[in-house]
C-alpha positions as CSV (number, residue, x, y, z in Angstrom):
1,M,-0.2,0.0,-0.1
2,I,3.1,2.6,0.7
3,L,4.5,1.5,-2.4
4,K,1.3,2.2,-4.3
5,K,0.7,5.1,-2.4
6,T,4.1,6.6,-3.3
7,L,4.3,5.7,-7.1
8,C,0.6,8.0,-6.9
9,S,2.5,10.8,-5.5
10,L,5.0,11.0,-8.1
11,A,2.6,10.3,-10.6
12,V,1.1,13.7,-9.6
13,L,4.2,14.9,-9.1
14,G,4.9,14.0,-12.6
15,A,1.5,15.4,-14.1
16,F,2.6,18.9,-12.1
17,A,5.7,19.0,-13.6
18,A,4.8,18.5,-17.3
19,A,1.7,20.9,-16.7
20,G,4.4,23.5,-15.6
21,S,6.7,23.0,-19.2
22,A,3.7,22.4,-21.5
23,Q,2.8,26.7,-19.7
24,A,6.6,27.6,-20.2
25,Q,6.4,26.3,-23.9
26,S,4.9,27.6,-27.0
27,S,4.8,24.1,-28.4
28,V,6.5,20.8,-28.0
29,T,6.4,17.9,-30.7
30,L,7.2,14.5,-30.5
31,Y,8.5,13.0,-33.7
32,G,10.0,10.2,-35.3
33,I,10.9,7.7,-38.2
34,I,10.7,4.0,-38.7
35,D,12.5,2.8,-42.0
36,A,12.2,-0.9,-42.1
37,G,12.5,-3.5,-44.8
38,F,15.0,-6.1,-46.3
39,M,18.3,-6.4,-48.5
40,T,19.7,-9.0,-50.5
41,Q,23.3,-9.1,-52.0
42,N,25.7,-11.1,-54.0
43,N,29.3,-11.3,-53.6
44,S,29.1,-10.6,-49.8
45,G,32.3,-9.8,-48.1
46,T,36.1,-9.7,-49.1
47,P,36.7,-12.4,-50.4
48,S,33.1,-13.0,-51.8
49,A,31.4,-15.9,-49.4
50,G,28.2,-15.8,-51.7
51,R,24.4,-14.5,-50.7
52,T,23.3,-12.6,-48.1
53,T,19.7,-11.7,-47.5
54,G,18.8,-9.8,-44.1
55,F,16.7,-7.3,-42.3
56,V,18.2,-3.9,-43.0
57,D,17.0,-0.9,-40.7
58,G,17.9,2.7,-42.3
59,Q,17.8,2.2,-45.9
60,L,16.9,5.7,-46.9
61,L,16.8,7.5,-43.9
62,P,17.5,7.1,-40.2
63,S,15.1,5.3,-37.7
64,I,15.0,7.8,-35.2
65,Y,12.9,9.3,-32.4
66,G,12.9,13.1,-30.9
67,M,11.3,16.2,-29.3
68,K,11.8,19.5,-29.8
69,G,10.1,22.9,-28.3
70,S,10.0,26.5,-28.4
71,E,9.3,29.5,-26.5
72,D,8.4,33.2,-27.7
73,I,10.1,35.4,-25.3
74,G,9.0,38.4,-27.2
75,D,10.9,40.9,-29.2
76,G,10.7,38.8,-32.2
77,M,13.0,36.3,-30.4
78,K,12.7,32.2,-29.1
79,V,14.3,29.9,-27.4
80,G,14.2,26.2,-28.5
81,F,15.8,22.6,-27.6
82,N,15.7,19.3,-29.6
83,L,16.8,16.1,-28.2
84,E,17.0,13.3,-30.5
85,G,18.5,9.8,-30.7
86,G,18.8,7.0,-33.7
87,F,17.5,3.4,-33.0
88,N,17.8,-0.2,-35.1
89,A,14.2,-1.2,-36.0
90,G,15.5,-4.5,-35.9
91,N,16.6,-4.7,-32.4
92,G,15.8,-1.3,-31.1
93,T,19.6,-0.8,-30.0
94,H,20.7,2.7,-29.8
95,N,22.0,3.7,-33.6
96,S,22.8,6.5,-36.4
97,P,24.1,6.4,-39.9
98,G,27.3,3.3,-39.3
99,V,27.5,4.1,-35.8
100,Y,26.4,2.5,-33.0
101,Q,25.7,4.7,-30.0
102,S,25.2,4.3,-26.2
103,Q,23.9,7.7,-26.0
104,I,20.1,8.2,-25.8
105,F,20.2,11.5,-27.4
106,G,23.5,10.5,-30.1
107,R,22.4,12.6,-32.7
108,E,21.0,16.0,-31.5
109,A,20.8,17.4,-28.1
110,K,20.7,21.0,-28.3
111,V,19.5,24.4,-26.8
112,T,19.2,27.5,-29.4
113,L,18.5,31.2,-29.5
114,G,17.2,32.8,-32.6
115,G,15.3,35.7,-34.4
116,D,15.3,37.6,-38.0
117,W,19.1,38.0,-37.0
118,G,19.2,33.8,-37.5
119,T,20.1,31.0,-34.6
120,V,22.8,29.8,-31.8
121,G,22.7,26.5,-31.2
122,A,24.5,24.8,-28.1
123,G,25.4,21.5,-27.7
124,M,25.5,18.2,-29.6
125,Q,24.4,18.8,-33.6
126,V,24.0,18.0,-36.9
127,D,27.0,19.1,-38.5
128,P,26.1,22.3,-41.0
129,G,28.3,21.3,-44.0
130,I,26.0,17.9,-44.2
131,I,23.2,19.6,-44.0
132,A,23.6,22.0,-46.9
133,S,25.4,19.2,-49.1
134,I,21.9,17.2,-48.7
135,A,20.2,20.3,-51.5
136,T,22.9,18.7,-54.4
137,E,23.9,15.3,-53.3
138,P,22.8,12.9,-56.3
139,R,20.4,10.5,-54.1
140,G,19.9,13.4,-51.4
141,L,22.5,11.7,-48.8
142,A,20.3,8.5,-48.5
143,D,21.7,5.9,-45.8
144,S,22.5,4.0,-48.7
145,F,24.7,3.9,-51.7
146,S,25.5,7.5,-51.2
147,M,28.2,10.1,-50.3
148,L,26.9,9.9,-46.6
149,E,29.3,6.7,-46.2
150,Y,32.3,9.0,-47.4
151,W,31.3,11.7,-44.7
152,I,31.1,8.6,-42.3
153,M,34.4,7.0,-43.1
154,A,36.6,10.3,-43.0
155,T,35.2,11.2,-39.5
156,V,35.3,7.7,-37.8
157,G,37.6,8.9,-35.1
158,N,36.2,12.2,-34.8
159,N,34.4,13.5,-31.0
160,Q,35.9,10.4,-28.9
161,A,37.5,12.4,-26.3
162,G,34.7,11.7,-23.0
163,G,32.2,11.6,-25.7
164,G,31.1,8.5,-25.1
165,A,30.6,5.7,-27.9
166,L,29.8,8.1,-30.9
167,G,32.1,7.9,-33.3
168,G,32.0,9.7,-36.7
169,G,32.0,13.9,-37.3
170,I,28.6,13.9,-39.1
171,F,27.0,14.7,-35.2
172,D,29.2,17.2,-33.6
173,Q,29.8,17.4,-29.9
174,N,30.1,20.2,-27.3
175,A,29.3,22.7,-30.2
176,L,28.3,26.0,-31.0
177,T,26.2,27.2,-34.0
178,Y,25.3,29.7,-36.1
179,T,22.7,29.1,-39.1
180,Y,20.7,31.7,-41.2
181,T,18.0,31.0,-43.3
182,H,16.0,33.2,-45.5
183,S,14.6,33.0,-49.3
184,G,16.1,29.8,-50.3
185,L,19.4,30.8,-48.3
186,Y,20.9,28.4,-45.7
187,V,24.2,29.5,-44.2
188,G,25.5,27.3,-41.3
189,V,28.8,27.5,-39.1
190,E,30.2,25.5,-36.6
191,Y,32.7,25.4,-33.7
192,G,33.4,22.7,-31.6
193,F,35.5,22.7,-28.4
194,G,38.2,20.1,-27.9
195,G,37.9,19.9,-24.2
196,I,41.7,18.6,-24.1
197,A,43.8,19.6,-21.0
198,G,46.6,21.3,-22.1
199,S,45.4,22.1,-25.6
200,T,42.9,24.7,-27.3
201,S,43.1,22.5,-30.6
202,A,43.4,19.3,-29.9
203,N,39.8,17.6,-30.4
204,Q,38.5,20.6,-32.1
205,T,36.0,20.5,-35.0
206,E,34.9,23.6,-37.5
207,S,32.5,23.2,-40.1
208,V,30.6,25.5,-42.5
209,G,27.9,25.1,-45.0
210,V,25.7,27.2,-47.5
211,S,23.3,26.3,-50.0
212,Y,20.9,28.8,-52.5
213,S,18.1,27.8,-54.0
214,Y,16.3,30.2,-56.8
215,A,14.0,29.4,-59.8
216,G,14.2,25.9,-59.6
217,F,18.4,26.1,-59.2
218,V,20.5,25.2,-56.5
219,V,24.0,25.5,-55.3
220,S,25.5,24.1,-52.2
221,G,29.3,24.1,-50.5
222,S,30.3,22.4,-47.3
223,Y,33.8,22.4,-46.1
224,A,34.5,20.8,-42.5
225,K,37.6,19.9,-40.5
226,A,38.6,18.4,-37.2
227,N,41.7,17.9,-35.2
228,G,43.6,14.8,-33.3
229,L,42.5,13.6,-30.2
230,S,45.6,14.4,-28.0
231,T,48.2,16.6,-26.9
232,T,51.0,15.3,-28.9
233,N,49.2,14.7,-32.0
234,T,46.6,17.8,-33.2
235,T,47.6,17.6,-36.7
236,T,44.3,17.3,-38.7
237,S,42.3,14.0,-38.3
238,S,39.4,14.5,-40.8
239,Q,39.1,17.3,-43.4
240,I,36.1,17.7,-46.5
241,G,35.5,19.5,-49.2
242,V,32.2,19.3,-51.1
243,F,30.9,21.9,-54.2
244,G,27.0,20.8,-56.1
245,L,24.9,22.2,-58.4
246,G,21.3,21.1,-59.2
247,Y,18.4,22.2,-61.4
248,D,14.7,21.1,-60.6
249,F,12.3,21.2,-63.9
250,G,9.6,20.5,-62.5
251,N,8.4,16.6,-62.8
252,F,12.2,16.6,-63.7
253,A,15.4,17.1,-61.7
254,V,19.5,16.9,-62.1
255,R,21.8,17.0,-59.2
256,G,25.7,16.7,-59.4
257,Q,28.4,16.9,-56.3
258,Y,32.0,16.4,-56.2
259,G,33.9,15.8,-52.7
260,E,37.1,15.4,-51.4
261,F,37.4,13.2,-47.8
262,K,40.5,13.1,-46.0
263,S,41.3,11.1,-43.2
264,P,44.9,11.0,-42.8
265,N,45.5,10.0,-39.1
266,I,42.1,7.6,-38.0
267,I,42.5,5.5,-41.5
268,P,46.3,6.2,-42.6
269,G,45.8,8.3,-45.4
270,S,42.5,7.8,-46.9
271,D,42.3,10.7,-49.5
272,V,38.5,9.7,-51.7
273,K,37.7,11.9,-54.3
274,A,34.1,11.2,-55.3
275,W,31.7,12.7,-58.0
276,G,28.1,11.7,-58.4
277,V,25.0,12.9,-61.0
278,G,21.6,11.8,-60.5
279,F,18.3,12.1,-61.8
280,D,15.1,12.2,-60.8
281,W,11.4,11.8,-62.2
282,K,8.3,12.8,-60.5
283,T,5.5,10.2,-62.1
284,S,1.9,11.1,-62.6
285,I,0.8,8.3,-59.9
286,G,2.7,9.7,-57.0
287,N,6.0,8.2,-56.8
288,K,9.6,9.4,-57.5
289,I,12.2,7.8,-59.5
290,N,15.7,8.6,-58.9
291,L,18.7,7.0,-61.5
292,S,22.6,7.9,-59.8
293,Y,26.0,6.9,-61.3
294,Y,28.7,7.5,-58.6
295,D,32.8,7.4,-59.4
296,A,34.8,7.7,-56.6
297,K,38.8,6.7,-56.4
298,D,40.9,6.7,-53.0
299,D,44.5,8.2,-53.0
300,G,45.8,7.0,-50.4
301,P,49.2,5.6,-50.1
302,L,47.7,1.9,-48.9
303,S,44.9,2.0,-51.5
304,G,45.0,3.8,-55.4
305,G,41.8,1.7,-56.3
306,K,38.5,3.4,-57.6
307,T,34.3,2.0,-57.3
308,T,31.9,2.9,-59.4
309,A,28.3,2.6,-58.5
310,I,25.1,3.0,-60.3
311,A,21.6,2.9,-58.2
312,L,18.2,3.0,-59.1
313,M,15.4,3.8,-56.6
314,D,11.7,3.9,-56.4
315,I,9.8,5.6,-53.6
316,Y,6.2,5.3,-53.8
317,A,3.8,7.6,-51.4
318,L,0.9,6.0,-49.7
319,S,0.2,8.9,-47.4
320,K,2.0,12.2,-46.4
321,R,3.6,10.3,-44.1
322,T,4.3,6.8,-45.0
323,Q,5.9,5.3,-48.3
324,L,7.1,2.2,-50.1
325,F,10.3,1.9,-51.8
326,A,12.2,0.0,-53.5
327,Q,16.0,0.4,-54.8
328,F,18.7,-1.8,-56.6
329,A,22.4,-0.8,-57.2
330,D,25.6,-2.5,-59.0
331,I,28.9,-1.5,-57.1
332,K,32.1,-2.4,-58.5
333,A,34.9,-2.0,-56.4
334,D,38.6,-2.3,-57.1
335,A,41.2,-5.4,-55.4
336,N,42.9,-1.8,-53.6
337,A,39.6,0.5,-53.9
338,G,40.3,1.3,-50.5
339,I,37.7,3.4,-48.4
340,S,36.0,4.6,-51.8
341,A,34.5,1.2,-51.6
342,F,32.3,1.9,-48.6
343,I,30.0,3.6,-50.7
344,G,28.0,0.2,-50.4
345,G,25.9,0.9,-47.6
346,V,27.9,1.5,-44.0
347,G,24.7,3.7,-43.1
348,A,22.4,1.0,-43.7
349,Y,23.8,-2.2,-44.2
350,T,27.2,-3.2,-42.3
351,A,26.4,-7.2,-42.4
352,A,28.4,-7.8,-45.5
353,G,30.4,-5.2,-47.3
354,N,31.8,-5.1,-50.9
355,S,33.9,-8.0,-52.3
356,A,36.9,-6.5,-53.8
357,G,37.4,-7.0,-57.2
358,E,34.4,-7.8,-57.9
359,T,31.0,-6.2,-58.8
360,T,28.3,-6.5,-56.1
361,S,24.5,-6.1,-56.5
362,Y,22.4,-4.9,-53.9
363,F,18.4,-5.5,-54.3
364,G,16.1,-3.8,-51.1
365,V,12.6,-3.2,-50.7
366,G,11.0,-1.4,-47.3
367,I,8.5,1.0,-45.9
368,Q,9.0,4.2,-44.5
369,H,6.3,6.3,-41.9
370,S,7.4,9.5,-40.0
371,F,5.1,10.9,-37.0
């Protein structure tokens, strides 16, 4: 009986706390995405071990959960927050593209202050370079068969010091950002504090992303850099530069992008230079077809080979929040392709990579629902 009364008291206190929070906030929103399906591939692994078929989470977008809110504080300014984590729909573990996490909010955990002049954010945040590059990436930086995999691999050793299990710089820890959006223009700047005793530069991150769209035309540019993790090695651990163009003809669109992804310390000498082009066709029955081609080469001293990929994707909208999808990809990786071979799906399918010196074919289907 005492336990029941205690639980009831805690529930009542929680209700009052929630009510107080609701009064303080102009709005609070719970949101998320579930992206689930299956994928099959031949020539699994290196050397080839045959065909692999399995459940695949996040083929197009990551499965995520989050909450965000804002408070109008007057004079045209708002205070906001965003807490967001990723999960694997197949087994329920914490997850973000290519990275399994221990953090409950491993994607974003930030507070913001904004107005007509822009928005300042503090905390863990999505790299603004990633945000800007979405506009011109051939597949919109889908979680499989896109340049997202090169962002992840180049930054896999960043943000490690004092940061738990998260690896990779696509989500920047301990960061300050400034963003401005207006009339098709997006500008994002980020600085991440290293937090290493005895050094102001160790583990430090910097990023800038810009995109602009007007009358169907879009252009984007991104630059991101991170330093080593210790006071004895503060040289660059990753450096990324991306530029892209696109044009929307209505039911048709074309996008092209070039990027260089360096990770001289974490992945010795890796220097992937990649370009891609993609075409979208929106049909009259509510689906969008994308055909993309990529060519990438790892100029690192241990590599020197290249990878080419062609990917076909069809997305059919059942409603504004639910869509079915199917995709097919052929990926040819040289025997010494290095990191360029990882375009096959680090973000979505880690069970078996592309077979070196072979052509690997993928086929996947799934359903995606947002709330």
